[in-house]
N, C-alpha and C positions, 0 to 999 in steps of 0.2 A: 589189640590185645592190651591188657593190664600189667602194670609193674608186678613181677612175682609169678606171673602166669608161665606155666611150662611151655618151651618152644617146641614145635612139631618135631618128630623124628626125622633123620636125614631121608630114611626111605619114603616116608610119608609125602615131604616135600619134592622129592625127586618123581615120584610117580604122579603127583599132582600136577606139576610143570613139565613133565616130559623131558627131563634133563637128566644128566649123568651124576651119581653120587658124587664124584670128586668135585664137580661145579657147585654142588650144594656145600660141601665141605669148606671150599675156598670163600663162599659167600659168608658162612658162617663165621670164618676166621675174620674176615673184614668187620662183621658186626660185633665181634668180640673186641677188636682193636679199637672201634669207634666207640666202646662202651654202651652199645644197644643191648647186648645180651651178656650174660655171665654164667659161669659154670658152677653149680652147687654138687660137688661129687660127680656123679654120672649123668646129672641133669642139667640142661640149659635152660634157663629162664630168661624172661625179659627184665632188664635192668632200669634202675633209676637213670637220669641225666648225670654225665661225668660231673664231678666237683672241682670248680676253677680254682686252682691255688696260685697266688700271686708269688713270683720268685722275689723275695723281700727279705729284710733283716730280721724281722720280727719272727714271733713264734708260730708253730702251726695251730695252736689253740686260739691265739689272737687273731689270725687271718681267719679262721673258720667262723667264730663269734662275729666278725664284722660283716660276714656274708649272711648273717642269720641263721646259720647251722649250729646243731649241737656238737660238741667236741668233747671227748672222753679219751682216757688211757687205762690201759690194762698192764699192770706191772708184771714183767717178765722176770727182773730181777735185779740186785746190786750184785757188783763182783768188785773183788780187790785184784789189781793187776799190778804190774811193775814195768815202767816204760822200758821199749826195747829201742834199737838205734833210730827207727824211723820215727816213733811217736816222741821220742826224745828231743828229736831235730825239729819236729812239728810244734810242739808246745813249748820249746825254748827250756827244757828242763834236762836234768842228768840222767843219763841211763841208770836203771833201777830204782829211780824215784816212784814212790806209790802214786797208782792212778785208780780213781774212783769211776768204775763203768755203770751207767744206769741204761737198762733196757727195757723199752714200753712199746706195746701195740697201741697205734692211732686209731681212733674210731670216730667217723663223723656220721652223724643222724643213725646211729646204731650198726654201721656197716665197717668191719675192719679194713681200713684202707691203707696202712702203713706200718712199718716196723722201724723204730727208731733206736739207734745205739749211741750214746754219748759218752766221751771219755774225758775226764776232768782231772788236773792236777790235784792230788788229794789235798795238798798242803794248804792250798789257795781256798779250800772251801770246807773248813773244820765243822763238823756236826751236822753236815748236810745231810747225810742218811738218815738221821735220828730225826730231824726237824722238817723236812721237806714232804710236802703231800705229792705223791706221786701222780695225781690225777690233775695237778695244777700245771702254770707255765713254769718251765724251768729258767725261762730267761728272765721272767718277773721277779723269781727267787734270787737270780743272779744281780739283778739291777738293784735288789732291795740291800743289797750288800756292798753297793756303793761302786758297783763296776758297770761301766757304760759300753756298750756295743758299738765300736766305731767302724768296723770294717770286716767283711766277711769274702772269702775266697772260696766259690762253689765250683765243683765239677760234677758234671751230669752224664751219665751214661745210660745204655738200656742193658737189660740182663734179664735172666730167668732166675725164679727162687730156687734154693734146694730144698731137701725135703723137710728140714726144721722150719724153715720161713715160709713154706706152702702150709704147713700145718699150724703154725701160728697166725697166719692170716685167712685160713680156711679157704684156700684156693687151690686149684689145679695147679701141678708143677709146671705147665706149659703156659701159664698166665704172664704176660709180658709185664716187665717192671721197669720203673725208673729207679736208677740208683744214684742218690745225690750225697756226694762227700763234702764236707764244709768245715773249713777252719776259720774261727772268729778271733777278733783281737779287739782290744780295749783302747781306751782314748791315749794310752801311752806306748800303744804298739805290742803290747804283751798279749800272747796267746791266751784264750778263754777256755776253749774248747776244741775237741776235734769230733765231729759227729757224722754218723753214717745212716743216712734214712733211704728205706727202701719202700717205694710207693707203688701201688696197683696201677699198671697202665691200662687197664679197662675201667677204671673208677676215677683216675685223676687225670687232669691236664693243666700244664703250668703255662703263666703267662708272665711276660717281663715288660716293662715300660723303660724306654731308654730316652736320653735327652742329648740333643747335640753339646758338645763342649762350649 
């Protein structure tokens, strides 16, 4: 079968191999988690191989291009917020300080693979909303302002998308997701951003390289 071909119906597979429908469902769930098939509405189709994303300090755009993949973004929107107790503590600012939130859908080789929500202290990035090309690397834009990424703290969990997230990523609400929360710091130890990235578990896999101290 080729990428994009519709996968046979559960009943057809069960009858062909003389197995129970539940056995077929379990096998399909395993194929879904492995990224061999994907759901498109009520249809299951053969999927492309998973995209390997290194866990690194760089941006999604830069990592994708290094692998020879096309990377794009769809703007969901800019939002003006005020820092609550948790966000103020994370970013080292006062409660009530203005926050600029940027939300974008991540696209690799034409497939919606992630949803990225970045919260930035507005005072540190004047004019960002007006000057920044949302399809470009936000990390590159931040570095162009003389800020260097020195350290990140990442937390990774598994989750399921809510109805809004599944609609933005055009996936079923049962699609497994990786949830990455990141705090980035500059060369002076000052927080740069708080980022929440939701990645499709059926399309993405993550790798990390570690060295002994």
